[in-house]
NUSE-661814 format. One record per residue (C-alpha): residue number from 1; residue in three letters; x negated, y, z. Coordinates in steps of 0.2 Angstrom, whole numbers, plus 5000, padded with zeros to 4 digits. Layout:
> NUM	ALA	X	Y	Z
...
//
This chain:
> 1	MET	5000	5001	5001
> 2	PHE	4996	5018	4995
> 3	ILE	4993	5025	5014
> 4	SER	4991	5044	5019
> 5	GLU	4987	5043	5037
> 6	ILE	4994	5034	5053
> 7	PHE	4997	5041	5070
> 8	TYR	5003	5040	5086
> 9	SER	5014	5054	5091
> 10	LEU	5031	5059	5098
> 11	GLN	5046	5059	5086
> 12	GLY	5051	5076	5084
> 13	GLU	5066	5076	5074
> 14	GLY	5083	5067	5072
> 15	LEU	5092	5055	5087
> 16	LEU	5076	5049	5093
> 17	MET	5068	5064	5096
> 18	GLY	5056	5062	5110
> 19	VAL	5052	5045	5110
> 20	PRO	5035	5039	5108
> 21	SER	5031	5031	5088
> 22	VAL	5019	5026	5078
> 23	PHE	5021	5034	5060
> 24	ILE	5015	5027	5043
> 25	ARG	5017	5037	5030
> 26	THR	5015	5030	5013
> 27	SER	5008	5040	5000
> 28	GLY	5018	5045	4984
> 29	CYS	5037	5055	4981
> 30	ASN	5048	5055	4968
> 31	LEU	5053	5072	4971
> 32	ARG	5046	5091	4972
> 33	CYS	5053	5100	4986
> 34	ARG	5049	5118	4987
> 35	TRP	5047	5118	5005
> 36	CYS	5037	5100	5006
> 37	ASP	5029	5099	5025
> 38	THR	5018	5086	5018
> 39	PRO	5009	5091	5002
> 40	TYR	4998	5078	5002
> 41	ALA	5008	5062	5003
> 42	SER	5020	5071	4989
> 43	TRP	5013	5084	4978
> 44	LYS	4995	5079	4974
> 45	PRO	4997	5060	4986
> 46	GLU	4979	5055	4995
> 47	GLY	4975	5041	5007
> 48	GLU	4970	5022	5003
> 49	GLN	4975	5004	4998
> 50	GLN	4979	4996	5016
> 51	SER	4985	4978	5014
> 52	VAL	5002	4975	5026
> 53	GLU	4992	4964	5036
> 54	ALA	4979	4977	5039
> 55	ILE	4994	4989	5043
> 56	ILE	5001	4979	5055
> 57	LYS	4983	4975	5065
> 58	GLU	4980	4994	5064
> 59	ILE	4996	4999	5073
> 60	ALA	4995	4986	5085
> 61	ILE	4983	4997	5096
> 62	TYR	4996	5007	5101
> 63	GLU	5008	5002	5116
> 64	CYS	5020	5007	5107
> 65	ARG	5039	4998	5100
> 66	HIS	5045	5012	5089
> 67	VAL	5039	5013	5070
> 68	VAL	5043	5028	5057
> 69	LEU	5041	5024	5041
> 70	THR	5041	5041	5031
> 71	GLY	5032	5050	5016
> 72	GLY	5031	5056	5004
> 73	GLU	5045	5045	5001
> 74	PRO	5042	5027	5006
> 75	MET	5057	5019	4997
> 76	VAL	5045	5020	4980
> 77	ALA	5032	5009	4989
> 78	PRO	5033	4995	4982
> 79	GLU	5025	4984	4998
> 80	LEU	5039	4992	5009
> 81	PRO	5050	4978	5010
> 82	ALA	5036	4967	5016
> 83	LEU	5028	4979	5028
> 84	ALA	5048	4982	5036
> 85	MET	5051	4962	5036
> 86	LEU	5034	4960	5045
> 87	LEU	5037	4974	5058
> 88	ARG	5054	4964	5059
> 89	ARG	5043	4950	5064
> 90	GLU	5035	4957	5078
> 91	GLY	5047	4965	5085
> 92	TYR	5047	4985	5080
> 93	HIS	5062	4996	5082
> 94	ILE	5060	5002	5062
> 95	THR	5066	5020	5056
> 96	ILE	5065	5023	5039
> 97	GLU	5063	5042	5033
> 98	THR	5071	5044	5017
> 99	ALA	5079	5058	5004
> 100	GLY	5092	5043	4999
> 101	THR	5087	5043	4983
> 102	VAL	5083	5020	4983
> 103	MET	5095	5009	4986
> 104	PRO	5090	5000	5001
> 105	SER	5092	4983	4994
> 106	GLY	5093	4974	5011
> 107	ILE	5076	4981	5020
> 108	GLU	5075	4979	5036
> 109	CYS	5079	4995	5045
> 110	ASP	5086	4999	5063
> 111	LEU	5087	5018	5060
> 112	ALA	5090	5026	5042
> 113	SER	5086	5044	5042
> 114	LEU	5092	5050	5028
> 115	SER	5089	5069	5023
> 116	PRO	5098	5072	5005
> 117	LYS	5089	5088	4997
> 118	LEU	5099	5104	4996
> 119	LYS	5098	5116	4980
> 120	ASN	5087	5125	4992
> 121	SER	5073	5111	4988
> 122	ILE	5071	5112	4969
> 123	PRO	5054	5122	4964
> 124	GLU	5052	5134	4952
> 125	PHE	5046	5130	4936
> 126	SER	5031	5141	4935
> 127	VAL	5024	5131	4948
> 128	ALA	5031	5113	4946
> 129	GLY	5033	5113	4928
> 130	ILE	5043	5097	4921
> 131	TRP	5047	5090	4940
> 132	LYS	5057	5106	4942
> 133	GLU	5069	5096	4929
> 134	LYS	5064	5079	4938
> 135	HIS	5069	5085	4953
> 136	GLU	5086	5091	4948
> 137	ALA	5091	5078	4941
> 138	THR	5086	5063	4957
> 139	ARG	5088	5074	4970
> 140	TYR	5106	5068	4976
> 141	GLN	5111	5052	4974
> 142	PRO	5128	5049	4982
> 143	GLU	5129	5030	4977
> 144	VAL	5112	5027	4985
> 145	LEU	5118	5037	5000
> 146	ARG	5134	5026	5002
> 147	SER	5127	5010	5001
> 148	TRP	5114	5016	5015
> 149	ILE	5129	5024	5027
> 150	ARG	5138	5004	5024
> 151	ASP	5125	4994	5029
> 152	TYR	5115	5003	5041
> 153	HIS	5115	5012	5057
> 154	VAL	5110	5032	5049
> 155	GLN	5105	5050	5053
> 156	CYS	5109	5061	5039
> 157	LYS	5098	5078	5042
> 158	PHE	5100	5092	5030
> 159	VAL	5087	5104	5027
> 160	VAL	5095	5122	5031
> 161	THR	5086	5139	5024
> 162	SER	5102	5150	5028
> 163	GLU	5121	5150	5030
> 164	ASP	5123	5149	5010
> 165	ASP	5119	5131	5012
> 166	LEU	5135	5126	5020
> 167	PRO	5147	5126	5007
> 168	GLU	5137	5112	4997
> 169	ILE	5133	5101	5015
> 170	GLU	5152	5102	5018
> 171	ASN	5155	5096	4998
> 172	ILE	5141	5080	5001
> 173	ILE	5150	5076	5018
> 174	LEU	5167	5073	5006
> 175	ASP	5158	5065	4994
> 176	LEU	5152	5050	5006
> 177	GLU	5167	5051	5016
> 178	PRO	5172	5042	5027
> 179	PHE	5154	5050	5039
> 180	ALA	5153	5055	5055
> 181	ARG	5150	5073	5058
> 182	ASP	5139	5069	5075
> 183	ARG	5127	5061	5064
> 184	ILE	5125	5074	5054
> 185	LEU	5110	5085	5059
> 186	LEU	5105	5105	5053
> 187	MET	5086	5107	5055
> 188	PRO	5079	5125	5050
> 189	GLU	5068	5126	5035
> 190	ALA	5051	5131	5043
> 191	THR	5034	5126	5046
> 192	GLN	5029	5141	5058
> 193	VAL	5033	5143	5076
> 194	GLU	5039	5158	5072
> 195	VAL	5050	5156	5057
> 196	LEU	5056	5141	5065
> 197	ARG	5062	5150	5081
> 198	GLN	5069	5165	5069
> 199	ARG	5079	5153	5061
> 200	SER	5086	5141	5074
> 201	PRO	5099	5153	5082
> 202	LEU	5110	5153	5065
> 203	ILE	5107	5135	5064
> 204	ALA	5113	5133	5082
> 205	LYS	5127	5143	5080
> 206	LEU	5133	5133	5064
> 207	CYS	5132	5118	5073
> 208	LEU	5143	5126	5086
> 209	GLU	5156	5132	5073
> 210	ARG	5156	5116	5063
> 211	GLY	5153	5100	5076
> 212	PHE	5137	5096	5068
> 213	ARG	5119	5091	5080
> 214	PHE	5106	5105	5080
> 215	ALA	5089	5097	5074
> 216	PRO	5074	5107	5081
> 217	ARG	5056	5102	5074
> 218	LEU	5049	5096	5092
> 219	GLN	5033	5094	5082
> 220	ILE	5031	5112	5075
> 221	GLU	5032	5119	5094
> 222	LEU	5020	5107	5100
> 223	TYR	5009	5105	5088
> 224	GLY	5012	5117	5071
> 225	ASN	5010	5111	5055
> 226	LYS	4996	5098	5054
> 227	ARG	4994	5081	5050
> 228	GLY	4996	5068	5064
> 229	THR	5009	5074	5073
//
């Protein structure tokens, strides 16, 4: 597998926020989000090839039973099902963080952390070139999302830049019904602590008004936007 990094930290987002976890970040992505906070695993993928057996051996040094498969987009890694199967055999709790553009096809997973990409993710052509069109065509796959929602325990995180994103979010929710609103999390788009704190009150207000969950980004507050966190 092409692995960007493996590290031990606190889960910073979602229903398991604060839980000590081992993160396995694959390198490679089928999207090019404008605000991507891990470009080294998506825009310009970098890392090294590791066997699934070597990965299992490496994470065994941590006294931790929660593993997060993340990216980039981990679901585009052909070896991910084999890794997930080995993790299940070893008794780990498995979270998969995915944009929900690739069918799960029975992959082992305890929590599917879905993050459908809104229009605010579309990159500029001047920066992304032909990836702009590819991103627009791929970013929202309702049938794939429905499959995850039907077959797995899920949470759904939306990256929000402003109140203008709410109509699109509501339309997606209608598209994916039935889907519990308390499983939908709104997360401020920010990679800097100052911006995160500036946007959080508005996002919290929207959650109160709409019955969503507010999703802080604990890793940004604790460590800033850097690798291994």
